[in-house]
Structures are given as C-alpha cells and as structure tokens.
C-alpha positions as CSV (number, residue, x, y, z in Angstrom):
1,M,-208.7,31.4,-104.0
2,D,-208.3,33.9,-101.6
3,N,-208.9,30.7,-99.2
4,L,-206.5,28.4,-100.6
5,K,-202.7,28.7,-100.6
6,I,-200.6,26.0,-103.0
7,Y,-197.2,24.5,-102.3
8,Y,-194.7,22.4,-103.8
9,I,-191.8,20.3,-102.7
10,N,-188.8,20.4,-104.8
11,L,-185.4,19.7,-104.5
12,R,-182.6,22.1,-105.5
13,R,-180.9,19.9,-107.3
14,S,-184.5,18.5,-109.4
15,K,-184.2,22.3,-111.4
16,N,-185.9,20.3,-114.5
17,R,-189.2,19.6,-112.4
18,D,-188.9,23.4,-110.9
19,I,-189.4,24.1,-114.4
20,F,-192.4,21.8,-115.2
21,M,-194.5,22.8,-111.9
22,Q,-193.6,26.6,-112.6
23,N,-194.9,26.2,-115.9
24,Q,-198.0,24.5,-115.3
25,F,-199.1,26.7,-113.1
26,K,-198.3,30.0,-114.9
27,E,-200.6,28.3,-118.0
28,L,-203.1,27.7,-114.8
29,G,-203.0,31.3,-113.9
30,L,-202.4,30.2,-110.4
31,N,-199.7,31.1,-107.3
32,A,-198.1,28.6,-106.0
33,I,-195.0,28.3,-103.5
34,R,-191.6,26.5,-103.7
35,V,-191.0,24.7,-100.1
36,E,-187.5,23.4,-100.4
37,A,-187.6,19.3,-100.2
38,I,-185.2,18.1,-97.4
39,D,-182.7,16.1,-99.6
40,G,-181.9,12.6,-97.8
41,K,-178.4,12.6,-99.0
42,E,-177.7,15.6,-96.7
43,L,-179.5,13.9,-93.6
44,D,-177.0,13.6,-91.1
45,K,-175.8,9.9,-90.5
46,S,-176.2,9.6,-86.8
47,Y,-180.1,10.9,-86.9
48,I,-180.7,8.7,-89.3
49,S,-179.2,5.5,-86.8
50,N,-180.6,6.8,-84.2
51,I,-184.3,6.3,-86.0
52,I,-184.0,3.6,-87.6
53,S,-183.1,2.3,-84.2
54,K,-185.9,3.6,-82.4
55,L,-188.3,1.6,-85.1
56,K,-186.4,-1.5,-85.2
57,L,-188.1,-1.9,-81.3
58,K,-191.7,-1.1,-82.9
59,N,-192.3,-3.3,-85.6
60,E,-194.3,0.0,-87.6
61,H,-193.8,-1.1,-91.0
62,Y,-192.6,-4.1,-93.4
63,T,-189.4,-2.3,-93.9
64,L,-186.9,0.4,-92.3
65,P,-186.7,3.6,-94.2
66,K,-183.8,5.1,-96.0
67,P,-182.8,8.1,-96.7
68,A,-184.7,9.5,-99.1
69,E,-188.3,8.5,-97.7
70,I,-187.3,10.2,-94.5
71,G,-186.5,13.2,-96.3
72,V,-190.5,12.9,-98.0
73,Y,-191.6,12.9,-94.7
74,L,-189.2,15.6,-92.8
75,S,-190.3,17.8,-96.3
76,H,-194.3,17.6,-95.7
77,K,-193.5,17.8,-92.1
78,K,-192.3,21.0,-93.0
79,I,-195.6,22.1,-94.8
80,W,-197.6,20.9,-92.0
81,E,-196.0,24.1,-90.0
82,M,-196.4,25.8,-92.4
83,V,-200.3,25.6,-93.7
84,S,-201.2,25.2,-89.3
85,N,-199.7,29.3,-89.6
86,Q,-201.2,30.1,-92.7
87,K,-204.2,32.6,-92.0
88,E,-205.8,31.0,-95.5
89,E,-208.2,27.5,-94.0
90,Y,-206.9,25.0,-97.0
91,A,-203.5,24.4,-98.8
92,L,-203.2,22.3,-101.5
93,I,-200.2,20.2,-101.1
94,L,-198.1,19.3,-104.4
95,E,-195.1,16.8,-105.1
96,D,-192.9,18.3,-108.2
97,D,-193.6,15.4,-110.9
98,A,-197.5,16.4,-110.0
99,L,-199.1,16.8,-113.3
100,I,-202.3,18.9,-113.2
101,D,-205.7,18.6,-115.1
102,K,-207.2,22.0,-116.2
103,K,-211.1,20.7,-114.8
104,L,-209.2,21.1,-111.2
105,I,-209.3,25.0,-112.0
106,K,-213.1,24.8,-112.9
107,D,-214.1,22.6,-109.9
108,L,-212.3,23.5,-106.7
109,K,-214.2,25.6,-105.3
110,N,-216.8,22.6,-105.0
111,L,-214.4,20.9,-103.9
112,L,-213.9,23.1,-101.1
113,S,-217.2,23.5,-99.9
114,L,-217.1,19.4,-99.7
115,L,-214.4,19.5,-97.1
116,N,-215.3,19.7,-93.2
117,E,-212.8,21.6,-91.0
118,G,-210.0,18.9,-89.8
119,E,-210.0,16.5,-93.3
120,V,-208.0,16.1,-96.1
121,L,-209.4,15.3,-99.6
122,D,-206.6,13.6,-101.5
123,I,-207.2,14.7,-105.5
124,S,-205.5,12.2,-107.1
125,G,-209.0,10.0,-107.6
126,L,-206.9,6.7,-107.0
127,K,-209.6,4.6,-105.0
128,G,-209.1,2.9,-101.9
129,F,-210.1,0.3,-99.4
130,L,-213.1,-0.3,-98.8
131,P,-215.4,2.7,-99.4
132,I,-217.6,3.9,-96.2
133,N,-218.9,7.2,-97.4
134,K,-219.2,9.8,-100.1
135,R,-220.3,13.4,-100.9
136,K,-221.9,15.1,-103.7
137,K,-222.2,18.9,-105.6
138,E,-223.2,18.6,-108.6
139,Q,-221.2,16.8,-111.0
140,V,-218.1,16.7,-108.5
141,E,-217.6,13.6,-105.9
142,I,-216.3,12.6,-103.1
143,V,-214.7,9.2,-101.3
144,Q,-214.0,7.8,-98.2
145,Y,-212.9,5.0,-97.8
146,L,-211.9,2.9,-94.6
147,T,-208.2,3.0,-95.9
148,P,-207.3,6.1,-98.5
149,S,-205.2,5.0,-101.2
150,L,-201.8,5.3,-100.7
151,V,-200.3,8.7,-102.6
152,I,-199.4,12.1,-101.9
153,I,-199.1,13.3,-104.5
154,S,-201.6,16.1,-104.7
155,T,-203.6,16.2,-101.1
156,I,-205.7,19.2,-99.7
157,F,-205.3,19.7,-95.9
158,T,-207.2,22.0,-93.8
159,K,-205.4,24.0,-90.8
160,K,-207.0,21.5,-88.2
161,A,-206.1,18.3,-90.2
162,A,-202.3,19.7,-90.8
163,K,-201.8,20.3,-86.9
164,I,-203.1,17.0,-86.2
165,M,-201.2,15.0,-88.8
166,L,-198.0,17.3,-86.8
167,D,-199.3,16.4,-83.0
168,T,-199.5,12.2,-84.5
169,F,-196.6,11.6,-86.6
170,N,-194.0,14.2,-84.5
171,E,-191.4,11.3,-85.2
172,Y,-190.7,9.3,-88.3
173,S,-192.8,6.3,-88.0
174,V,-193.9,4.7,-91.4
175,P,-193.5,6.4,-95.4
176,V,-195.6,9.8,-95.3
177,D,-198.1,8.1,-97.8
178,N,-199.3,5.3,-95.2
179,M,-199.1,8.1,-92.3
180,L,-202.4,9.2,-94.1
181,Q,-203.7,5.3,-93.9
182,Q,-203.1,4.8,-90.7
183,V,-206.7,6.4,-90.4
184,Y,-206.7,4.6,-86.6
185,K,-204.1,6.7,-85.4
186,H,-204.6,10.1,-86.7
187,K,-208.6,9.9,-86.9
188,L,-208.8,12.2,-89.4
189,N,-211.8,12.2,-92.3
190,V,-209.6,11.2,-95.6
191,W,-211.5,11.8,-98.7
192,I,-210.9,10.8,-101.9
193,T,-212.0,12.6,-105.5
194,K,-213.9,10.6,-108.0
195,Y,-212.3,12.5,-110.6
196,P,-208.5,12.0,-111.3
197,Y,-207.6,15.7,-111.1
198,V,-203.6,14.8,-110.7
199,K,-201.9,12.3,-112.4
200,T,-197.8,11.5,-111.7
201,N,-195.9,12.8,-114.6
202,Y,-192.8,10.7,-113.1
203,K,-191.7,8.9,-116.0
204,N,-191.2,11.9,-118.2
205,L,-189.3,14.5,-115.7
206,G,-186.6,11.1,-115.1
207,G,-188.6,8.7,-112.3
208,S,-188.9,8.1,-109.0
209,T,-186.4,10.0,-107.1
210,I,-186.8,7.6,-104.6
211,Q,-186.0,5.0,-106.7
212,K,-182.9,7.1,-107.9
213,Q,-181.1,7.1,-104.4
214,H,-182.4,3.7,-103.3
215,K,-182.0,0.2,-105.6
216,K,-183.8,-2.6,-103.8
217,S,-181.7,-5.6,-103.8
218,L,-183.3,-9.2,-104.4
219,K,-183.7,-9.2,-100.7
220,D,-185.4,-6.2,-99.9
221,K,-188.0,-7.2,-103.2
222,I,-188.6,-10.7,-101.4
223,R,-189.4,-9.5,-98.0
224,R,-191.7,-6.6,-98.9
225,E,-193.8,-8.7,-101.4
226,I,-194.2,-11.1,-98.0
227,L,-194.9,-9.0,-95.2
228,R,-196.5,-6.0,-97.5
229,P,-199.6,-7.7,-97.7
230,I,-199.7,-8.6,-94.0
231,Y,-198.9,-5.0,-92.8
232,R,-202.0,-3.9,-95.0
233,L,-204.6,-6.1,-93.6
234,K,-203.1,-5.1,-90.1
235,T,-204.0,-1.3,-91.1
236,H,-207.4,-2.1,-93.0
237,I,-208.5,-4.4,-89.7
238,K,-207.1,-1.4,-87.2
239,N,-208.8,1.0,-89.4
240,F,-212.7,-0.9,-89.1
241,I,-212.1,-1.4,-85.5
242,G,-211.6,2.2,-84.8
243,Y,-214.6,3.0,-87.3
244,I,-217.2,0.8,-85.9
245,K,-216.3,2.6,-82.3
C-alpha cells in the first residue's frame, strides 16, 4: 500500500533469518526494508555500564538489562526515527522471526482504516490484560487492553506514535515490549488484532537470539519468578490510574 512502509530488523550475522524474511516478502508480493540490528555484543562496555548504573537507582524493572536487550531497544529506536521522518503515515515493524499469515494482505486496508493518528497496532493477536475498548470493520476486529500484550514481533506504528515513543523512551529503561506496556508513560492507544496475523518462527530458525546470548543463572531465574508478578501488577495499577483520569 502507498501509505505504508514495511521494515524488518535483522542482525548482520543472522543471514538465515534474513533469507527467511526475504523469501516471505517475495511470496507475499511485499516490499520491505531491512534495518540492520544493533548487536549487543558490539556495544561499548562503558556505555552498557553507564545505563546499568542509572537503572540501579531508578528500580524500573525486575532485572537489569543484558547487552542484547539494549541492542534490541537501540534497533527499535533506530526504526522509530526512520518512521518519524518517512512520508508514509504507517509503518509495519517486524522482527526477523515473524511468520506472516497471508490473510494480512487481504485485511491490511481495513486494519489501517481502524487506526487513528498517534496509535499503535500489534498484529500478533496475543491478548493483553483487561479489554477496555474494541473497533470493528467488516470481519476485522481490534481490541484495546488496559495493559497490552508482552510482544514486539509485529507492530504497526503511525508516524506520530513513533515520535511519541522516541520522546518518551529516549534512553533505555525497560525492555521494548515492556515499554509498549507502560501506557501510563507514553499515553498512546495500543490496539491488538483479534486474529493472529503474525506468529514467531524462532524455533525453526535456531531459537531466540537473546536467549543464545545470555543463559540465565538459577539466581536470575528465582529473582525473575518472584519479582515479575509484582512489577506487572505495578504496571496494571499505573495504567488503570491513567485510564480513569
């Protein structure tokens, strides 16, 4: 479509994933722009240490970031900057393990028509926490949740939404999927499709890139299981307070 650009994030060393994505786009008749991901392994150690030092004081998340997570954030930030400056109103941002359903081509026009300026649409179909609104056109339906789902594999951003994310998260604070969940901060309407137009295919592509770069210790796993529900509850409460205001 003339008013939509498609981007996909891909590490230079993940050539099999790049080929997988290119073959998909060719089969679907889509044009997409490859955006080279920022490799966490290549980030300056002092830059990472500086981020971690700041986050220790803020207590923003239940774990401190690994280089790969910072790399993911910088990669998405890079695309948000591109979207903010493109002439097209919409951008579909995909990760390189996104398995695209052919139904997306058929429904894409209706999906875009359901979005207002300054909104985000997650097309994975994964449910969030507590539905609060819905929109429908023909057989296409999208849902807004108090807290969106925890996924960033496939999102449609409007230009304004990309600019707002840039302004709100100018520095790393939490993983990118958690950033989208923090509606109380960015105050964007984040919608999710009822139908799963995109699923992850990482198992067939050699597993998760982040998991490969970092294997959690037993201590990390225990800390994660104890603190994760607390931080999620905090997000739900803050989103609810923002919603009723």
